[in-house]
C-alpha positions as CSV (number, residue, x, y, z in Angstrom):
1,X,168.3,92.2,119.8
2,X,170.1,92.6,116.6
3,X,169.9,95.5,114.2
4,X,170.4,95.8,110.5
5,X,171.0,99.2,109.3
6,X,172.3,100.6,106.0
7,X,175.3,102.7,106.6
8,X,174.8,104.6,103.4
9,X,171.5,106.0,104.5
10,X,172.2,107.7,107.9
11,X,170.5,111.0,107.4
12,X,167.1,109.8,106.3
13,X,164.4,109.2,109.0
14,X,164.0,105.6,110.3
15,X,161.7,103.4,108.3
16,X,160.1,100.5,110.0
17,X,158.0,97.9,108.4
18,X,155.8,95.6,110.5
19,X,154.0,92.4,109.7
20,X,151.3,92.0,112.3
21,X,149.7,88.5,112.3
22,X,148.1,86.9,115.3
23,X,149.3,83.5,114.0
24,X,153.0,84.5,114.0
25,X,154.0,86.2,117.2
26,X,157.6,85.2,117.0
27,X,158.2,87.7,114.2
28,X,158.7,91.3,115.2
29,X,156.3,93.8,113.8
30,X,157.2,95.5,110.6
31,X,156.0,99.0,110.7
32,X,157.2,101.5,108.2
33,X,157.2,104.9,109.9
34,X,158.4,108.2,108.4
35,X,159.2,110.8,111.0
36,X,160.5,114.3,110.7
37,X,161.6,116.0,113.9
38,X,161.2,119.4,112.3
39,X,157.5,118.9,111.6
40,X,155.7,117.1,114.4
41,X,152.4,118.3,113.0
42,X,152.5,116.0,110.0
43,X,150.6,112.8,110.6
44,X,152.6,109.6,110.9
45,X,152.5,107.4,107.9
46,X,152.3,103.8,109.0
47,X,152.1,101.2,106.3
48,X,151.7,97.5,106.9
49,X,152.9,94.9,104.5
50,X,151.4,91.4,104.9
51,X,153.6,89.3,102.7
52,X,155.0,86.0,104.0
53,X,157.8,86.2,101.5
54,X,159.3,89.4,103.0
55,X,161.0,87.7,106.0
56,X,164.4,89.4,105.5
57,X,163.0,92.7,106.8
58,X,161.7,91.4,110.1
59,X,164.5,93.1,112.1
60,X,163.4,96.6,111.0
61,X,161.2,97.1,114.0
62,X,164.2,96.6,116.3
63,X,165.9,99.6,114.7
64,X,163.5,102.0,116.2
65,X,163.5,100.0,119.5
66,X,167.3,100.4,119.7
67,X,166.9,104.2,119.5
68,X,164.3,104.2,122.2
69,X,166.2,102.4,124.8
70,X,169.4,104.3,124.4
71,X,171.1,101.0,124.9
72,X,173.8,101.9,122.5
73,X,176.8,99.7,123.1
74,X,175.3,96.4,121.9
75,X,175.2,96.9,118.2
76,X,174.9,94.2,115.6
77,X,178.1,93.7,113.7
78,X,177.7,94.8,110.1
79,X,179.5,93.5,107.1
80,X,182.5,95.6,106.3
81,X,183.1,96.6,102.7
82,X,186.6,95.9,101.3
83,X,189.0,98.6,102.3
84,X,186.8,100.1,105.0
85,X,188.0,99.8,108.6
86,X,185.7,99.6,111.6
87,X,186.9,102.9,113.1
88,X,186.6,106.1,111.1
89,X,189.4,108.1,109.7
90,X,190.4,110.5,112.6
91,X,190.7,113.5,110.2
92,X,187.3,112.9,108.6
93,X,185.8,112.2,112.1
94,X,187.2,115.5,113.4
95,X,185.7,117.4,110.5
96,X,182.4,115.8,111.0
97,X,182.4,116.5,114.7
98,X,183.3,120.2,114.1
99,X,180.5,120.5,111.5
100,X,178.0,118.9,113.9
101,X,179.2,121.1,116.8
102,X,178.2,124.2,114.8
103,X,174.6,122.9,114.4
104,X,173.9,120.8,117.4
105,X,174.2,121.2,121.2
106,X,176.0,117.8,121.2
107,X,179.3,117.8,119.4
108,X,179.0,114.2,118.3
109,X,175.3,114.0,117.5
110,X,175.9,113.6,113.8
111,X,178.0,110.5,114.4
112,X,176.3,108.9,117.4
113,X,172.7,108.6,116.5
114,X,171.7,107.8,120.1
115,X,169.8,111.0,121.0
116,X,167.7,111.4,117.9
117,X,165.9,114.5,119.3
118,X,168.8,116.2,121.1
119,X,168.1,119.5,119.3
120,X,164.3,119.3,119.5
121,X,162.8,121.4,122.3
122,X,161.4,119.3,125.1
123,X,157.8,120.4,124.6
124,X,158.0,119.4,121.0
125,X,159.5,116.0,121.9
126,X,156.5,115.3,124.2
127,X,154.0,116.4,121.6
128,X,155.6,114.2,119.0
129,X,155.6,111.1,121.3
130,X,152.1,111.8,122.4
131,X,151.0,111.9,118.8
132,X,152.7,108.6,118.0
133,X,151.1,106.9,121.0
134,X,147.6,108.3,120.3
135,X,147.8,107.0,116.7
136,X,149.0,103.5,117.7
137,X,146.7,102.7,120.6
138,X,144.0,105.3,120.2
139,X,141.6,102.6,119.0
140,X,141.7,101.0,122.4
141,X,142.0,103.9,124.8
142,X,142.7,107.6,124.9
143,X,146.2,107.9,126.5
144,X,146.7,110.3,129.4
145,X,149.1,113.2,128.9
146,X,152.8,112.3,129.2
147,X,154.4,112.3,132.7
148,X,157.3,114.6,131.9
149,X,160.8,114.9,133.4
150,X,161.5,118.2,135.1
151,X,165.2,118.3,134.3
152,X,165.7,115.9,131.3
153,X,169.5,115.7,131.2
154,X,172.1,113.3,132.7
155,X,169.4,110.8,133.6
156,X,171.1,107.6,132.5
157,X,172.6,106.0,135.6
158,X,174.1,103.2,133.5
159,X,177.0,104.1,131.2
160,X,178.9,101.7,128.9
161,X,181.9,103.0,127.0
162,X,183.6,101.1,124.2
163,X,187.5,101.0,124.1
164,X,189.2,100.4,120.8
165,X,192.1,101.6,118.7
166,X,191.6,104.2,116.0
167,X,193.0,104.0,112.5
168,X,196.5,105.0,113.8
169,X,196.3,102.5,116.6
170,X,195.7,105.2,119.3
171,X,193.2,104.1,122.0
172,X,189.8,105.8,121.9
173,X,186.7,105.4,124.1
174,X,183.2,106.3,123.4
175,X,180.1,104.7,121.7
176,X,179.4,102.7,118.6
177,X,178.3,104.8,115.7
178,X,174.7,104.0,114.9
179,X,174.4,100.6,113.1
180,X,178.2,100.0,113.0
181,X,181.2,99.0,115.0
182,X,182.9,102.3,114.4
183,X,183.8,103.9,117.7
184,X,182.9,107.6,118.1
185,X,185.1,109.2,120.8
186,X,182.9,110.8,123.5
187,X,184.2,112.7,126.5
188,X,180.8,113.7,128.0
189,X,177.2,113.0,127.1
190,X,174.2,115.2,127.8
191,X,172.0,112.3,129.0
192,X,174.6,110.2,130.9
193,X,175.5,110.4,134.6
194,X,178.1,113.1,134.9
195,X,180.4,111.4,137.4
196,X,180.2,108.1,135.4
197,X,181.6,110.0,132.3
198,X,184.4,111.4,134.4
199,X,185.4,108.0,135.7
200,X,185.5,106.7,132.1
201,X,187.8,109.5,131.1
202,X,190.1,108.8,134.1
203,X,190.4,105.2,133.1
204,X,191.2,106.2,129.6
205,X,194.0,108.4,130.8
206,X,195.4,105.6,133.0
207,X,195.8,103.2,130.0
208,X,199.3,104.5,129.0
209,X,200.6,104.5,132.6
210,X,199.7,100.8,133.1
211,X,200.4,99.7,129.5
212,X,196.9,98.4,129.0
213,X,196.0,97.7,125.4
214,X,192.5,98.2,124.2
215,X,190.8,95.4,122.2
216,X,191.0,95.4,118.4
217,X,188.2,93.3,117.1
218,X,189.8,93.1,113.6
219,X,192.9,91.5,115.0
220,X,191.2,89.9,118.0
221,X,194.0,91.3,120.2
222,X,194.1,93.6,123.2
223,X,192.8,93.5,126.7
224,X,190.2,96.2,127.6
225,X,186.9,96.0,125.7
226,X,184.4,98.0,127.7
227,X,184.0,100.0,130.9
228,X,180.5,99.8,132.4
229,X,179.4,102.0,135.3
230,X,176.2,101.9,137.3
231,X,175.4,104.7,139.7
232,X,172.7,104.5,142.4
233,X,170.6,107.7,142.6
234,X,169.6,107.4,146.3
235,X,172.7,105.9,147.9
236,X,175.2,107.5,145.6
237,X,177.1,104.2,145.3
238,X,179.0,103.6,142.1
239,X,180.0,100.3,140.5
240,X,182.8,100.1,137.9
241,X,183.0,97.0,135.7
242,X,186.1,96.5,133.6
243,X,185.3,94.1,130.7
244,X,188.5,92.4,129.6
245,X,189.5,89.6,127.3
246,X,191.7,88.0,130.0
247,X,191.2,87.9,133.8
248,X,194.7,89.2,134.4
249,X,194.9,93.0,134.6
250,X,198.5,94.3,134.7
251,X,199.4,95.8,138.1
252,X,195.8,95.3,139.1
253,X,196.1,96.3,142.8
254,X,198.0,99.5,141.9
255,X,195.5,100.3,139.1
256,X,192.6,99.9,141.5
257,X,194.2,102.0,144.2
258,X,195.0,104.8,141.7
259,X,191.5,104.8,140.4
260,X,189.8,104.9,143.8
261,X,192.2,107.6,145.0
262,X,191.2,109.8,142.0
263,X,187.5,108.8,142.4
264,X,186.7,108.0,146.1
265,X,183.0,107.9,145.2
266,X,183.6,104.5,143.6
267,X,182.3,101.8,146.0
268,X,183.1,98.7,144.1
269,X,185.1,97.5,141.1
270,X,184.8,94.3,139.2
271,X,186.7,92.5,136.4
272,X,184.4,90.8,133.9
273,X,185.9,88.4,131.3
274,X,184.5,88.5,127.8
275,X,186.8,86.6,125.4
276,X,184.1,85.6,122.9
277,X,183.5,87.1,119.5
278,X,180.1,88.5,120.4
279,X,178.1,91.7,120.4
280,X,177.3,91.2,124.1
281,X,179.1,93.5,126.5
282,X,179.4,91.3,129.5
283,X,180.8,87.8,129.8
284,X,179.9,85.1,132.3
285,X,183.0,85.2,134.5
286,X,183.4,88.0,137.0
287,X,185.8,88.8,139.9
288,X,185.4,91.5,142.6
289,X,188.6,93.4,142.9
290,X,187.4,96.2,145.2
291,X,184.3,96.6,147.5
292,X,181.3,94.3,147.9
293,X,180.7,93.5,144.2
294,X,177.3,95.3,143.9
295,X,175.5,98.5,144.6
296,X,172.3,99.2,146.4
297,X,169.6,101.8,145.5
298,X,166.2,102.8,146.9
299,X,163.0,102.9,144.9
300,X,159.6,103.8,146.4
301,X,160.9,103.3,149.9
302,X,162.3,99.8,149.2
303,X,166.0,98.9,149.0
304,X,167.4,96.9,146.1
305,X,170.7,95.2,145.4
306,X,172.0,95.6,141.8
307,X,174.7,93.5,140.3
308,X,176.5,94.2,137.0
309,X,174.4,91.8,135.0
310,X,171.0,92.5,136.5
311,X,168.3,94.5,134.8
312,X,167.6,97.9,136.5
313,X,165.9,100.8,134.8
314,X,168.5,103.4,133.7
315,X,166.4,106.4,134.8
316,X,165.6,105.8,138.5
317,X,163.9,109.1,139.1
318,X,161.2,108.4,136.5
319,X,161.2,104.7,137.4
320,X,159.7,105.6,140.8
321,X,156.9,107.4,139.0
322,X,156.4,104.6,136.6
323,X,156.1,101.9,139.3
324,X,153.8,104.1,141.4
325,X,151.5,104.5,138.4
326,X,151.6,100.7,137.8
327,X,150.6,99.9,141.4
328,X,147.8,102.5,141.3
329,X,146.5,100.8,138.1
330,X,146.4,97.5,140.0
331,X,144.0,99.1,142.6
332,X,145.1,96.7,145.3
333,X,143.0,96.1,148.4
334,X,145.5,93.9,150.3
335,X,143.7,90.6,149.5
336,X,145.1,90.0,146.0
337,X,147.6,87.4,144.8
338,X,150.0,89.1,142.3
339,X,152.0,87.5,139.5
340,X,155.0,89.6,138.5
341,X,156.1,88.3,135.1
342,X,159.5,89.2,133.8
343,X,160.2,90.4,137.3
344,X,164.0,91.1,137.0
345,X,165.4,91.9,140.5
346,X,161.9,92.0,141.9
347,X,161.3,95.7,141.9
348,X,157.6,96.0,141.0
349,X,156.6,93.0,143.1
350,X,158.5,94.1,146.2
351,X,157.1,97.6,146.0
352,X,153.6,96.2,145.6
353,X,154.0,93.5,148.3
354,X,152.8,95.7,151.3
355,X,149.5,96.3,149.4
356,X,148.8,92.6,148.5
357,X,148.3,89.3,150.1
358,X,151.0,87.4,148.1
359,X,153.4,88.2,145.2
360,X,154.9,85.6,142.9
361,X,157.7,86.7,140.6
362,X,159.1,84.8,137.6
363,X,162.5,85.7,136.0
364,X,164.7,83.8,133.6
365,X,168.1,85.5,134.4
366,X,169.8,83.6,137.3
367,X,171.8,86.7,138.5
368,X,168.6,88.7,138.7
369,X,166.9,86.0,140.6
370,X,169.7,85.9,143.2
371,X,169.4,89.7,143.6
372,X,165.6,89.4,143.9
373,X,165.8,86.8,146.6
374,X,168.3,89.0,148.5
375,X,166.1,92.0,148.0
376,X,163.1,90.2,149.5
377,X,165.1,89.3,152.6
378,X,166.7,92.8,152.9
379,X,163.2,94.4,152.9
380,X,161.9,92.0,155.5
381,X,159.1,90.6,153.3
382,X,157.4,87.3,153.9
383,X,154.7,87.3,151.2
384,X,157.0,87.4,148.1
385,X,158.6,84.5,146.3
386,X,160.8,84.5,143.2
387,X,160.9,81.6,140.8
388,X,163.5,81.1,138.1
389,X,162.2,80.2,134.7
390,X,160.7,81.4,131.5
391,X,157.6,83.5,132.0
392,X,155.7,82.0,129.1
393,X,156.4,78.4,130.2
394,X,155.3,79.3,133.7
395,X,152.0,80.8,132.5
396,X,151.3,77.8,130.2
397,X,151.9,75.4,133.1
398,X,149.7,77.5,135.4
399,X,146.9,77.6,132.9
400,X,147.1,73.9,132.3
401,X,147.0,73.2,136.1
402,X,150.5,71.6,136.0
403,X,152.0,74.0,138.5
404,X,150.9,74.2,142.1
405,X,151.3,77.7,143.5
406,X,149.2,76.9,146.6
407,X,146.8,79.7,145.7
408,X,143.3,79.5,144.2
409,X,143.5,82.5,141.9
410,X,145.9,85.0,140.4
411,X,144.1,88.3,140.8
412,X,146.6,90.7,139.1
413,X,149.3,90.1,136.6
414,X,152.1,92.7,136.2
415,X,153.6,92.4,132.7
416,X,156.9,94.1,131.9
417,X,158.1,92.3,128.8
418,X,161.1,93.1,126.6
419,X,160.9,95.6,123.8
420,X,159.6,92.9,121.4
421,X,156.5,92.6,123.6
422,X,155.0,89.5,125.0
423,X,154.3,86.2,123.2
424,X,151.0,84.9,122.0
425,X,151.5,81.8,124.2
426,X,152.0,83.9,127.3
427,X,148.9,86.0,126.6
428,X,146.8,83.0,125.7
429,X,147.8,81.4,129.0
430,X,147.2,84.7,130.9
431,X,143.7,85.0,129.5
432,X,143.1,81.3,130.5
433,X,144.2,82.1,134.1
434,X,141.7,84.9,134.0
435,X,143.1,87.5,136.4
436,X,140.8,90.4,137.2
437,X,143.4,92.9,136.1
438,X,146.5,93.0,133.9
439,X,148.9,95.9,134.3
440,X,151.1,96.0,131.2
441,X,154.3,98.1,131.3
442,X,155.5,98.6,127.7
443,X,158.7,100.1,126.3
444,X,157.5,99.9,122.7
445,X,154.2,101.3,121.5
446,X,154.4,99.1,118.4
447,X,154.5,95.8,120.3
448,X,152.0,97.3,122.8
449,X,149.6,97.9,119.9
450,X,149.9,94.3,118.8
451,X,149.5,92.9,122.3
452,X,146.5,95.1,123.1
453,X,144.8,93.8,120.0
454,X,145.1,90.3,121.2
455,X,144.1,91.0,124.8
456,X,141.0,93.1,123.9
457,X,139.8,90.3,121.6
458,X,140.1,87.8,124.5
459,X,138.1,89.3,127.3
460,X,140.0,92.4,128.4
461,X,139.3,96.1,128.1
462,X,141.9,98.8,128.3
463,X,140.7,101.3,130.9
464,X,143.8,103.5,131.2
465,X,147.1,104.2,129.5
466,X,149.7,106.5,131.1
467,X,152.9,107.3,129.2
468,X,156.0,108.2,131.1
469,X,159.0,109.9,129.5
470,X,161.8,107.6,130.7
471,X,164.2,108.5,127.9
472,X,164.2,112.2,127.0
473,X,165.9,113.2,123.7
474,X,165.3,109.7,122.3
475,X,162.3,108.1,120.6
476,X,161.6,106.0,123.7
477,X,158.0,105.7,124.8
478,X,157.2,103.9,128.1
479,X,153.5,103.3,128.8
480,X,151.5,101.7,131.7
481,X,148.2,100.2,130.6
482,X,145.5,99.1,133.0
483,X,143.4,96.2,131.6
484,X,140.3,94.8,133.3
485,X,138.5,91.5,132.6
486,X,135.2,92.1,131.0
487,X,133.8,88.6,130.4
488,X,132.4,86.3,133.1
């Protein structure tokens, strides 16, 4: 998703404008929301503009979504004004950091923009999120109280650090400043995995010894672009991915041996090649230079293989709670056929499989499908199959009778769509298939509100909504909704 932000207006609250039309599901919602962290008791002001001529603002909703996910590295490239470099003046940056440090518990919060509520007490964060959710979906159901995180720090088990030169050409590593491609140096983050941050800093210190140049996007020169680290909570395995512009890493074997010696907790290292002028972090070519090339983790008693490009929730502790709630909402008896749409590496379907007759997963990403198929075999399951393809196309074919799944009925659909929500085509087909229950896992209450409106107008009732705080200190709101078919 791409984000348009005005760099001249960083201190004002986010404003989102949403066009909600059932006839145009391809447009993101435009919701204009004013929030003040210092005053959660003020009602949210949500204004809706229904003008077809205002198409240039359709990306505004993605701004709030970016803050929610904490998926900070992939920022949309903004136009640079003449005379302004992509990286900040180190003197001004240092002054800004010192000023922020006096006011915030995070020394770079004023520059980063990732943790929008880093200085808001946790109780107030939850109250604020609860109020937003109540206001957005309260017409359909009264949401349950938030499932909170007991220790809401260092929960992100996926860390991506940007490597780039500063104004003087000195390498820096950190994160993109909100809405820009300015790199804010970060040594440690309050929400990121501690050991992952330490590994990033070690790699930074090794650059000079191995004469590794960081990538300068202005000049389109340099080698190292990103370092991505994924850490498994249960197994403690750690995967390091070096994103380079060229597959040749100078003194690669020596570099790998040095890094592993300093961090023996690393279980695998990969070199990923991204030589394109793109905002995407990872490229399509990848080489394993140490270990098995993936990590494994355990969720809800099931073991999963995770590769560098597969989707896996960044907060595994709360993910277990999220998935258990979703399976409870399905109220399975062991006789159901489940469709797991947008299934990723198969986590929800595999966890639900012992409680169902059959599970069918649909996923577009080929890497995730390979991991999912391996995960089925690794967990010894015989009632789960994963199909590669677009979830919407699959549902349309199923509703039209063009796809033979050798099963008379789909009893339960698990929906875990992207932040933009589902599509009208998918939901129309889902309603045509007529499952008894739909379990909707949402990471955006704005797109959830829109999708609930459609589903409740087409034969389904929202019986339950359980919010889970997957992303403390950010605006992220994850919600599980139980929907039951009401018409005959």
